[in-house]
PyMOL Python script that loads the backbone (N, CA, C, O; Angstrom):
from pymol import cmd

cmd.read_pdbstr("""\
ATOM      1  N   UNK A   1      19.286 147.560  84.181  1.00  0.00           N
ATOM      2  CA  UNK A   1      19.106 146.506  83.427  1.00  0.00           C
ATOM      3  C   UNK A   1      19.879 146.912  82.107  1.00  0.00           C
ATOM      4  O   UNK A   1      20.023 148.102  81.830  1.00  0.00           O
ATOM      5  N   UNK A   2      20.273 146.112  81.462  1.00  0.00           N
ATOM      6  CA  UNK A   2      21.108 146.111  80.276  1.00  0.00           C
ATOM      7  C   UNK A   2      20.204 146.710  79.272  1.00  0.00           C
ATOM      8  O   UNK A   2      19.083 146.203  79.243  1.00  0.00           O
ATOM      9  N   UNK A   3      20.456 147.772  78.359  1.00  0.00           N
ATOM     10  CA  UNK A   3      19.465 148.136  77.330  1.00  0.00           C
ATOM     11  C   UNK A   3      19.033 146.837  76.407  1.00  0.00           C
ATOM     12  O   UNK A   3      17.971 146.799  75.785  1.00  0.00           O
ATOM     13  N   UNK A   4      19.847 145.959  76.411  1.00  0.00           N
ATOM     14  CA  UNK A   4      19.454 144.493  75.436  1.00  0.00           C
ATOM     15  C   UNK A   4      18.396 144.059  75.961  1.00  0.00           C
ATOM     16  O   UNK A   4      17.550 143.661  75.161  1.00  0.00           O
ATOM     17  N   UNK A   5      18.086 143.982  77.333  1.00  0.00           N
ATOM     18  CA  UNK A   5      17.177 143.096  77.623  1.00  0.00           C
ATOM     19  C   UNK A   5      15.977 143.671  78.065  1.00  0.00           C
ATOM     20  O   UNK A   5      15.902 144.665  78.787  1.00  0.00           O
ATOM     21  N   UNK A   6      14.800 142.857  77.501  1.00  0.00           N
ATOM     22  CA  UNK A   6      13.453 143.636  77.790  1.00  0.00           C
ATOM     23  C   UNK A   6      12.970 142.860  78.927  1.00  0.00           C
ATOM     24  O   UNK A   6      13.553 141.854  79.332  1.00  0.00           O
ATOM     25  N   UNK A   7      12.022 143.277  79.383  1.00  0.00           N
ATOM     26  CA  UNK A   7      11.158 142.779  80.753  1.00  0.00           C
ATOM     27  C   UNK A   7      10.358 141.666  79.900  1.00  0.00           C
ATOM     28  O   UNK A   7       9.940 141.854  78.758  1.00  0.00           O
ATOM     29  N   UNK A   8      10.207 140.408  80.686  1.00  0.00           N
ATOM     30  CA  UNK A   8       9.344 139.185  80.073  1.00  0.00           C
ATOM     31  C   UNK A   8       7.812 139.631  79.914  1.00  0.00           C
ATOM     32  O   UNK A   8       7.323 140.443  80.699  1.00  0.00           O
ATOM     33  N   UNK A   9       7.230 139.183  79.082  1.00  0.00           N
ATOM     34  CA  UNK A   9       5.519 139.157  79.078  1.00  0.00           C
ATOM     35  C   UNK A   9       5.231 138.315  80.329  1.00  0.00           C
ATOM     36  O   UNK A   9       5.891 137.346  80.704  1.00  0.00           O
ATOM     37  N   UNK A  10       4.311 138.753  80.824  1.00  0.00           N
ATOM     38  CA  UNK A  10       3.419 138.121  81.630  1.00  0.00           C
ATOM     39  C   UNK A  10       2.937 136.597  80.992  1.00  0.00           C
ATOM     40  O   UNK A  10       2.430 136.489  79.875  1.00  0.00           O
ATOM     41  N   UNK A  11       3.147 135.648  81.753  1.00  0.00           N
ATOM     42  CA  UNK A  11       2.722 134.385  81.158  1.00  0.00           C
ATOM     43  C   UNK A  11       0.846 134.373  80.959  1.00  0.00           C
ATOM     44  O   UNK A  11      -0.036 134.846  81.675  1.00  0.00           O
ATOM     45  N   UNK A  12       0.799 133.716  79.845  1.00  0.00           N
ATOM     46  CA  UNK A  12      -0.881 133.618  79.497  1.00  0.00           C
ATOM     47  C   UNK A  12      -1.229 132.372  80.134  1.00  0.00           C
ATOM     48  O   UNK A  12      -0.491 131.390  80.216  1.00  0.00           O
ATOM     49  N   UNK A  13      -2.382 132.476  80.572  1.00  0.00           N
ATOM     50  CA  UNK A  13      -3.290 131.326  81.139  1.00  0.00           C
ATOM     51  C   UNK A  13      -3.668 130.583  79.911  1.00  0.00           C
ATOM     52  O   UNK A  13      -4.152 131.189  78.955  1.00  0.00           O
ATOM     53  N   UNK A  14      -3.433 129.056  79.885  1.00  0.00           N
ATOM     54  CA  UNK A  14      -4.262 128.274  78.900  1.00  0.00           C
ATOM     55  C   UNK A  14      -5.628 128.038  79.046  1.00  0.00           C
ATOM     56  O   UNK A  14      -5.982 127.430  80.057  1.00  0.00           O
ATOM     57  N   UNK A  15      -6.555 128.436  78.151  1.00  0.00           N
ATOM     58  CA  UNK A  15      -8.121 128.172  78.121  1.00  0.00           C
ATOM     59  C   UNK A  15      -8.150 126.782  78.130  1.00  0.00           C
ATOM     60  O   UNK A  15      -7.235 126.091  77.680  1.00  0.00           O
ATOM     61  N   UNK A  16      -9.180 126.348  78.631  1.00  0.00           N
ATOM     62  CA  UNK A  16      -9.559 124.966  78.498  1.00  0.00           C
ATOM     63  C   UNK A  16      -9.717 124.493  77.300  1.00  0.00           C
ATOM     64  O   UNK A  16      -9.348 123.353  77.017  1.00  0.00           O
ATOM     65  N   UNK A  17     -10.429 125.502  76.218  1.00  0.00           N
ATOM     66  CA  UNK A  17     -10.842 124.671  74.929  1.00  0.00           C
ATOM     67  C   UNK A  17      -9.424 124.608  74.130  1.00  0.00           C
ATOM     68  O   UNK A  17      -9.285 123.902  73.131  1.00  0.00           O
ATOM     69  N   UNK A  18      -8.311 125.480  74.711  1.00  0.00           N
ATOM     70  CA  UNK A  18      -7.112 125.278  73.877  1.00  0.00           C
ATOM     71  C   UNK A  18      -6.385 124.040  74.367  1.00  0.00           C
ATOM     72  O   UNK A  18      -5.630 123.388  73.647  1.00  0.00           O
ATOM     73  N   UNK A  19      -6.622 123.789  75.476  1.00  0.00           N
ATOM     74  CA  UNK A  19      -6.129 122.585  76.101  1.00  0.00           C
ATOM     75  C   UNK A  19      -6.569 121.018  75.347  1.00  0.00           C
ATOM     76  O   UNK A  19      -5.845 120.130  74.897  1.00  0.00           O
ATOM     77  N   UNK A  20      -8.255 121.146  75.449  1.00  0.00           N
ATOM     78  CA  UNK A  20      -8.744 119.976  74.766  1.00  0.00           C
ATOM     79  C   UNK A  20      -8.550 119.925  73.612  1.00  0.00           C
ATOM     80  O   UNK A  20      -8.459 118.820  73.078  1.00  0.00           O
ATOM     81  N   UNK A  21      -8.422 121.130  72.847  1.00  0.00           N
ATOM     82  CA  UNK A  21      -8.127 120.825  71.260  1.00  0.00           C
ATOM     83  C   UNK A  21      -6.379 120.302  71.073  1.00  0.00           C
ATOM     84  O   UNK A  21      -5.984 119.639  70.114  1.00  0.00           O
ATOM     85  N   UNK A  22      -5.765 120.634  71.876  1.00  0.00           N
ATOM     86  CA  UNK A  22      -4.491 120.001  71.722  1.00  0.00           C
ATOM     87  C   UNK A  22      -4.402 118.498  72.042  1.00  0.00           C
ATOM     88  O   UNK A  22      -3.898 117.683  71.269  1.00  0.00           O
ATOM     89  N   UNK A  23      -4.945 118.188  73.273  1.00  0.00           N
ATOM     90  CA  UNK A  23      -5.551 116.748  73.277  1.00  0.00           C
ATOM     91  C   UNK A  23      -6.089 116.088  72.429  1.00  0.00           C
ATOM     92  O   UNK A  23      -5.626 115.063  71.928  1.00  0.00           O
ATOM     93  N   UNK A  24      -7.188 116.633  72.158  1.00  0.00           N
ATOM     94  CA  UNK A  24      -8.237 115.984  71.043  1.00  0.00           C
ATOM     95  C   UNK A  24      -7.206 115.565  69.709  1.00  0.00           C
ATOM     96  O   UNK A  24      -7.266 114.433  69.228  1.00  0.00           O
ATOM     97  N   UNK A  25      -6.262 116.605  69.178  1.00  0.00           N
ATOM     98  CA  UNK A  25      -5.279 116.449  68.068  1.00  0.00           C
ATOM     99  C   UNK A  25      -4.243 115.664  68.207  1.00  0.00           C
ATOM    100  O   UNK A  25      -3.631 115.256  67.220  1.00  0.00           O
ATOM    101  N   UNK A  26      -3.846 115.291  69.658  1.00  0.00           N
ATOM    102  CA  UNK A  26      -2.917 114.653  69.737  1.00  0.00           C
ATOM    103  C   UNK A  26      -1.423 115.717  69.463  1.00  0.00           C
ATOM    104  O   UNK A  26      -0.372 115.251  69.024  1.00  0.00           O
ATOM    105  N   UNK A  27      -1.584 116.948  69.767  1.00  0.00           N
ATOM    106  CA  UNK A  27      -0.505 117.735  69.543  1.00  0.00           C
ATOM    107  C   UNK A  27      -0.023 118.267  70.931  1.00  0.00           C
ATOM    108  O   UNK A  27       0.632 119.310  70.910  1.00  0.00           O
ATOM    109  N   UNK A  28      -0.270 117.675  72.124  1.00  0.00           N
ATOM    110  CA  UNK A  28       0.176 118.291  73.563  1.00  0.00           C
ATOM    111  C   UNK A  28       1.850 118.283  73.373  1.00  0.00           C
ATOM    112  O   UNK A  28       2.508 119.244  73.769  1.00  0.00           O
ATOM    113  N   UNK A  29       2.376 117.313  72.840  1.00  0.00           N
ATOM    114  CA  UNK A  29       3.700 116.956  73.144  1.00  0.00           C
ATOM    115  C   UNK A  29       4.680 117.931  71.982  1.00  0.00           C
ATOM    116  O   UNK A  29       5.856 118.267  72.121  1.00  0.00           O
ATOM    117  N   UNK A  30       3.876 118.190  70.986  1.00  0.00           N
ATOM    118  CA  UNK A  30       4.567 119.366  69.963  1.00  0.00           C
ATOM    119  C   UNK A  30       4.292 120.519  70.532  1.00  0.00           C
ATOM    120  O   UNK A  30       5.204 121.340  70.432  1.00  0.00           O
ATOM    121  N   UNK A  31       3.260 120.901  71.149  1.00  0.00           N
ATOM    122  CA  UNK A  31       3.028 122.202  71.569  1.00  0.00           C
ATOM    123  C   UNK A  31       4.110 122.467  72.718  1.00  0.00           C
ATOM    124  O   UNK A  31       4.783 123.494  72.623  1.00  0.00           O
ATOM    125  N   UNK A  32       4.320 121.598  73.806  1.00  0.00           N
ATOM    126  CA  UNK A  32       5.233 121.802  74.791  1.00  0.00           C
ATOM    127  C   UNK A  32       6.727 121.543  74.409  1.00  0.00           C
ATOM    128  O   UNK A  32       7.544 121.900  75.258  1.00  0.00           O
ATOM    129  N   UNK A  33       7.084 121.125  73.561  1.00  0.00           N
ATOM    130  CA  UNK A  33       8.284 121.051  72.697  1.00  0.00           C
ATOM    131  C   UNK A  33       8.958 122.637  72.107  1.00  0.00           C
ATOM    132  O   UNK A  33      10.122 123.037  72.061  1.00  0.00           O
ATOM    133  N   UNK A  34       7.701 123.260  71.717  1.00  0.00           N
ATOM    134  CA  UNK A  34       8.008 124.494  71.343  1.00  0.00           C
ATOM    135  C   UNK A  34       8.701 125.440  72.584  1.00  0.00           C
ATOM    136  O   UNK A  34       8.436 125.250  73.772  1.00  0.00           O
ATOM    137  N   UNK A  35       9.727 126.598  72.046  1.00  0.00           N
ATOM    138  CA  UNK A  35      10.078 127.265  73.107  1.00  0.00           C
ATOM    139  C   UNK A  35       8.968 128.068  74.047  1.00  0.00           C
ATOM    140  O   UNK A  35       7.815 128.320  73.695  1.00  0.00           O
ATOM    141  N   UNK A  36       9.478 128.359  75.123  1.00  0.00           N
ATOM    142  CA  UNK A  36       8.277 129.016  76.082  1.00  0.00           C
ATOM    143  C   UNK A  36       7.630 130.453  75.266  1.00  0.00           C
ATOM    144  O   UNK A  36       6.432 130.652  75.067  1.00  0.00           O
ATOM    145  N   UNK A  37       8.568 131.207  74.938  1.00  0.00           N
ATOM    146  CA  UNK A  37       7.929 132.570  74.244  1.00  0.00           C
ATOM    147  C   UNK A  37       7.013 132.110  73.004  1.00  0.00           C
ATOM    148  O   UNK A  37       6.112 132.897  72.712  1.00  0.00           O
ATOM    149  N   UNK A  38       7.113 131.093  72.337  1.00  0.00           N
ATOM    150  CA  UNK A  38       6.020 130.761  71.404  1.00  0.00           C
ATOM    151  C   UNK A  38       5.003 130.097  71.827  1.00  0.00           C
ATOM    152  O   UNK A  38       4.025 130.088  71.079  1.00  0.00           O
ATOM    153  N   UNK A  39       4.927 129.429  72.990  1.00  0.00           N
ATOM    154  CA  UNK A  39       3.984 129.039  73.556  1.00  0.00           C
ATOM    155  C   UNK A  39       2.889 129.861  73.946  1.00  0.00           C
ATOM    156  O   UNK A  39       1.692 129.718  73.696  1.00  0.00           O
ATOM    157  N   UNK A  40       3.745 131.144  74.894  1.00  0.00           N
ATOM    158  CA  UNK A  40       3.153 132.268  75.447  1.00  0.00           C
ATOM    159  C   UNK A  40       2.412 133.208  74.227  1.00  0.00           C
ATOM    160  O   UNK A  40       1.369 133.848  74.363  1.00  0.00           O
ATOM    161  N   UNK A  41       3.089 133.126  73.233  1.00  0.00           N
ATOM    162  CA  UNK A  41       2.592 134.182  72.243  1.00  0.00           C
ATOM    163  C   UNK A  41       1.523 133.670  71.604  1.00  0.00           C
ATOM    164  O   UNK A  41       0.574 134.407  71.336  1.00  0.00           O
ATOM    165  N   UNK A  42       1.520 132.427  71.289  1.00  0.00           N
ATOM    166  CA  UNK A  42       0.342 131.635  70.678  1.00  0.00           C
ATOM    167  C   UNK A  42      -0.827 131.834  71.898  1.00  0.00           C
ATOM    168  O   UNK A  42      -1.757 132.530  71.490  1.00  0.00           O
ATOM    169  N   UNK A  43      -0.954 131.471  73.017  1.00  0.00           N
ATOM    170  CA  UNK A  43      -1.731 132.007  74.038  1.00  0.00           C
ATOM    171  C   UNK A  43      -2.274 133.405  73.832  1.00  0.00           C
ATOM    172  O   UNK A  43      -3.453 133.713  73.660  1.00  0.00           O
ATOM    173  N   UNK A  44      -1.194 134.219  73.878  1.00  0.00           N
ATOM    174  CA  UNK A  44      -1.660 135.832  73.988  1.00  0.00           C
ATOM    175  C   UNK A  44      -2.328 136.074  72.871  1.00  0.00           C
ATOM    176  O   UNK A  44      -3.306 136.817  72.946  1.00  0.00           O
ATOM    177  N   UNK A  45      -2.005 135.588  71.788  1.00  0.00           N
ATOM    178  CA  UNK A  45      -2.713 135.598  70.315  1.00  0.00           C
ATOM    179  C   UNK A  45      -4.183 135.309  70.275  1.00  0.00           C
ATOM    180  O   UNK A  45      -5.024 135.955  69.650  1.00  0.00           O
ATOM    181  N   UNK A  46      -4.393 134.196  71.067  1.00  0.00           N
ATOM    182  CA  UNK A  46      -5.800 133.663  71.206  1.00  0.00           C
ATOM    183  C   UNK A  46      -6.785 134.314  72.120  1.00  0.00           C
ATOM    184  O   UNK A  46      -7.948 134.622  71.857  1.00  0.00           O
ATOM    185  N   UNK A  47      -5.909 134.526  73.615  1.00  0.00           N
ATOM    186  CA  UNK A  47      -6.482 135.267  74.572  1.00  0.00           C
ATOM    187  C   UNK A  47      -6.783 136.551  74.096  1.00  0.00           C
ATOM    188  O   UNK A  47      -8.010 136.650  74.127  1.00  0.00           O
ATOM    189  N   UNK A  48      -6.254 137.635  73.650  1.00  0.00           N
ATOM    190  CA  UNK A  48      -6.471 138.974  73.556  1.00  0.00           C
ATOM    191  C   UNK A  48      -7.449 139.454  72.515  1.00  0.00           C
ATOM    192  O   UNK A  48      -7.637 140.658  72.339  1.00  0.00           O
ATOM    193  N   UNK A  49      -8.159 138.395  71.731  1.00  0.00           N
ATOM    194  CA  UNK A  49      -9.081 138.607  70.854  1.00  0.00           C
ATOM    195  C   UNK A  49     -10.552 138.559  71.665  1.00  0.00           C
ATOM    196  O   UNK A  49     -10.793 137.830  72.627  1.00  0.00           O
ATOM    197  N   UNK A  50     -11.331 139.364  71.139  1.00  0.00           N
ATOM    198  CA  UNK A  50     -12.677 139.302  71.679  1.00  0.00           C
ATOM    199  C   UNK A  50     -13.716 138.442  71.102  1.00  0.00           C
ATOM    200  O   UNK A  50     -14.512 137.891  71.863  1.00  0.00           O
ATOM    201  N   UNK A  51     -13.788 138.271  69.838  1.00  0.00           N
ATOM    202  CA  UNK A  51     -14.717 137.386  69.230  1.00  0.00           C
ATOM    203  C   UNK A  51     -14.556 136.044  69.290  1.00  0.00           C
ATOM    204  O   UNK A  51     -13.370 135.726  69.209  1.00  0.00           O
ATOM    205  N   UNK A  52     -15.410 135.019  69.418  1.00  0.00           N
ATOM    206  CA  UNK A  52     -15.261 133.989  69.717  1.00  0.00           C
ATOM    207  C   UNK A  52     -14.924 133.184  68.498  1.00  0.00           C
ATOM    208  O   UNK A  52     -14.361 132.090  68.532  1.00  0.00           O
ATOM    209  N   UNK A  53     -15.314 133.815  67.420  1.00  0.00           N
ATOM    210  CA  UNK A  53     -14.856 133.134  65.966  1.00  0.00           C
ATOM    211  C   UNK A  53     -13.481 133.393  65.701  1.00  0.00           C
ATOM    212  O   UNK A  53     -12.886 132.488  65.115  1.00  0.00           O
ATOM    213  N   UNK A  54     -12.875 134.359  65.977  1.00  0.00           N
ATOM    214  CA  UNK A  54     -11.461 134.860  65.942  1.00  0.00           C
ATOM    215  C   UNK A  54     -10.739 134.101  66.720  1.00  0.00           C
ATOM    216  O   UNK A  54      -9.692 133.675  66.231  1.00  0.00           O
ATOM    217  N   UNK A  55     -11.049 133.754  67.994  1.00  0.00           N
ATOM    218  CA  UNK A  55     -10.177 132.716  69.066  1.00  0.00           C
ATOM    219  C   UNK A  55     -10.170 131.759  68.116  1.00  0.00           C
ATOM    220  O   UNK A  55      -9.075 131.504  67.617  1.00  0.00           O
ATOM    221  N   UNK A  56     -11.177 131.130  67.716  1.00  0.00           N
ATOM    222  CA  UNK A  56     -11.170 129.754  66.947  1.00  0.00           C
ATOM    223  C   UNK A  56     -10.271 129.612  65.756  1.00  0.00           C
ATOM    224  O   UNK A  56      -9.595 128.639  65.423  1.00  0.00           O
ATOM    225  N   UNK A  57     -10.391 130.702  65.225  1.00  0.00           N
ATOM    226  CA  UNK A  57      -9.468 130.842  63.935  1.00  0.00           C
ATOM    227  C   UNK A  57      -7.822 130.806  64.408  1.00  0.00           C
ATOM    228  O   UNK A  57      -7.051 130.022  63.853  1.00  0.00           O
ATOM    229  N   UNK A  58      -7.478 131.501  65.217  1.00  0.00           N
ATOM    230  CA  UNK A  58      -6.192 131.643  65.783  1.00  0.00           C
ATOM    231  C   UNK A  58      -5.781 130.434  66.507  1.00  0.00           C
ATOM    232  O   UNK A  58      -4.590 130.129  66.582  1.00  0.00           O
ATOM    233  N   UNK A  59      -6.733 129.712  67.057  1.00  0.00           N
ATOM    234  CA  UNK A  59      -6.609 128.395  67.513  1.00  0.00           C
ATOM    235  C   UNK A  59      -6.271 127.540  66.338  1.00  0.00           C
ATOM    236  O   UNK A  59      -5.158 127.015  66.301  1.00  0.00           O
ATOM    237  N   UNK A  60      -7.082 127.362  65.427  1.00  0.00           N
ATOM    238  CA  UNK A  60      -6.827 126.629  64.189  1.00  0.00           C
ATOM    239  C   UNK A  60      -5.610 126.735  63.406  1.00  0.00           C
ATOM    240  O   UNK A  60      -5.102 125.779  62.820  1.00  0.00           O
ATOM    241  N   UNK A  61      -5.044 128.207  63.410  1.00  0.00           N
ATOM    242  CA  UNK A  61      -3.612 128.216  62.984  1.00  0.00           C
ATOM    243  C   UNK A  61      -2.530 127.698  63.699  1.00  0.00           C
ATOM    244  O   UNK A  61      -1.466 127.369  63.174  1.00  0.00           O
ATOM    245  N   UNK A  62      -2.824 127.611  65.064  1.00  0.00           N
ATOM    246  CA  UNK A  62      -1.489 127.162  65.895  1.00  0.00           C
ATOM    247  C   UNK A  62      -1.785 125.725  65.802  1.00  0.00           C
ATOM    248  O   UNK A  62      -0.756 125.071  65.630  1.00  0.00           O
ATOM    249  N   UNK A  63      -2.883 125.009  65.861  1.00  0.00           N
ATOM    250  CA  UNK A  63      -2.929 123.622  65.864  1.00  0.00           C
ATOM    251  C   UNK A  63      -2.251 123.074  64.478  1.00  0.00           C
ATOM    252  O   UNK A  63      -1.533 122.077  64.396  1.00  0.00           O
ATOM    253  N   UNK A  64      -2.672 124.028  63.303  1.00  0.00           N
ATOM    254  CA  UNK A  64      -2.062 123.560  61.678  1.00  0.00           C
ATOM    255  C   UNK A  64      -0.682 123.678  61.788  1.00  0.00           C
ATOM    256  O   UNK A  64       0.055 122.977  61.095  1.00  0.00           O
ATOM    257  N   UNK A  65      -0.176 124.635  62.727  1.00  0.00           N
ATOM    258  CA  UNK A  65       1.277 125.000  62.501  1.00  0.00           C
ATOM    259  C   UNK A  65       1.981 123.993  63.299  1.00  0.00           C
ATOM    260  O   UNK A  65       3.154 123.726  63.040  1.00  0.00           O
ATOM    261  N   UNK A  66       1.331 123.398  64.278  1.00  0.00           N
ATOM    262  CA  UNK A  66       1.912 122.545  65.497  1.00  0.00           C
ATOM    263  C   UNK A  66       2.102 121.020  64.593  1.00  0.00           C
ATOM    264  O   UNK A  66       3.022 120.225  64.788  1.00  0.00           O
ATOM    265  N   UNK A  67       1.040 120.859  63.618  1.00  0.00           N
ATOM    266  CA  UNK A  67       0.724 119.753  62.894  1.00  0.00           C
ATOM    267  C   UNK A  67       2.072 119.530  61.790  1.00  0.00           C
ATOM    268  O   UNK A  67       2.761 118.526  61.612  1.00  0.00           O
ATOM    269  N   UNK A  68       2.127 120.644  61.255  1.00  0.00           N
ATOM    270  CA  UNK A  68       3.113 120.876  59.897  1.00  0.00           C
ATOM    271  C   UNK A  68       4.567 120.864  60.348  1.00  0.00           C
ATOM    272  O   UNK A  68       5.501 120.480  59.643  1.00  0.00           O
ATOM    273  N   UNK A  69       4.681 121.398  61.798  1.00  0.00           N
ATOM    274  CA  UNK A  69       6.200 121.742  62.278  1.00  0.00           C
ATOM    275  C   UNK A  69       6.804 122.718  60.997  1.00  0.00           C
ATOM    276  O   UNK A  69       6.411 122.871  59.840  1.00  0.00           O
ATOM    277  N   UNK A  70       8.044 123.350  61.830  1.00  0.00           N
ATOM    278  CA  UNK A  70       8.776 124.129  60.953  1.00  0.00           C
ATOM    279  C   UNK A  70       8.023 125.482  60.589  1.00  0.00           C
ATOM    280  O   UNK A  70       8.460 126.167  59.664  1.00  0.00           O
ATOM    281  N   UNK A  71       6.876 125.886  61.317  1.00  0.00           N
ATOM    282  CA  UNK A  71       6.135 127.136  61.118  1.00  0.00           C
ATOM    283  C   UNK A  71       5.883 127.689  62.432  1.00  0.00           C
ATOM    284  O   UNK A  71       5.626 127.016  63.430  1.00  0.00           O
ATOM    285  N   UNK A  72       5.976 129.060  62.374  1.00  0.00           N
ATOM    286  CA  UNK A  72       5.402 129.661  63.838  1.00  0.00           C
ATOM    287  C   UNK A  72       5.074 130.965  63.473  1.00  0.00           C
ATOM    288  O   UNK A  72       5.851 131.760  62.943  1.00  0.00           O
ATOM    289  N   UNK A  73       3.684 131.209  63.822  1.00  0.00           N
ATOM    290  CA  UNK A  73       2.799 132.458  63.309  1.00  0.00           C
ATOM    291  C   UNK A  73       3.103 132.793  61.664  1.00  0.00           C
ATOM    292  O   UNK A  73       3.318 133.939  61.269  1.00  0.00           O
ATOM    293  N   UNK A  74       3.089 131.904  61.001  1.00  0.00           N
ATOM    294  CA  UNK A  74       3.124 131.933  59.610  1.00  0.00           C
ATOM    295  C   UNK A  74       4.321 132.108  59.049  1.00  0.00           C
ATOM    296  O   UNK A  74       4.417 132.053  57.823  1.00  0.00           O
ATOM    297  N   UNK A  75       5.364 132.333  59.802  1.00  0.00           N
ATOM    298  CA  UNK A  75       6.858 132.306  59.422  1.00  0.00           C
ATOM    299  C   UNK A  75       7.489 130.989  59.400  1.00  0.00           C
ATOM    300  O   UNK A  75       7.029 130.125  60.146  1.00  0.00           O
ATOM    301  N   UNK A  76       8.438 130.734  58.675  1.00  0.00           N
ATOM    302  CA  UNK A  76       9.401 129.603  58.544  1.00  0.00           C
ATOM    303  C   UNK A  76      10.162 129.602  60.053  1.00  0.00           C
ATOM    304  O   UNK A  76      10.556 130.681  60.497  1.00  0.00           O
ATOM    305  N   UNK A  77      10.341 128.467  60.760  1.00  0.00           N
ATOM    306  CA  UNK A  77      10.929 128.215  61.845  1.00  0.00           C
ATOM    307  C   UNK A  77      11.599 126.900  61.988  1.00  0.00           C
ATOM    308  O   UNK A  77      10.969 125.877  61.721  1.00  0.00           O
ATOM    309  N   UNK A  78      12.894 126.848  62.410  1.00  0.00           N
ATOM    310  CA  UNK A  78      13.565 125.671  62.287  1.00  0.00           C
ATOM    311  C   UNK A  78      14.024 125.645  63.673  1.00  0.00           C
ATOM    312  O   UNK A  78      14.937 126.271  64.211  1.00  0.00           O
ATOM    313  N   UNK A  79      13.038 124.623  64.229  1.00  0.00           N
ATOM    314  CA  UNK A  79      13.142 124.221  65.753  1.00  0.00           C
ATOM    315  C   UNK A  79      13.272 122.841  65.930  1.00  0.00           C
ATOM    316  O   UNK A  79      13.365 122.370  67.063  1.00  0.00           O
TER     317      UNK A  79
END
""", "prot")
cmd.dss("prot")
cmd.show_as("cartoon", "prot")
cmd.util.cbc("prot")
cmd.orient("prot")
């Protein structure tokens, strides 16, 4: 393997509450338009925390960033 290539992270499953939130807010298309690494990172960020309150906080930030566009994990993104 080339030293510049990293192994891919495992694909994160999408919890039902995330799918439902995307549908309710009409953001499924915006989510699907993001690059695969961003979609996976968002799900990992939501899935890895234990407290339900933190999961909801991360979900809300993802939804707000999708609505706003041009933002990914609190950083400017030109997509």
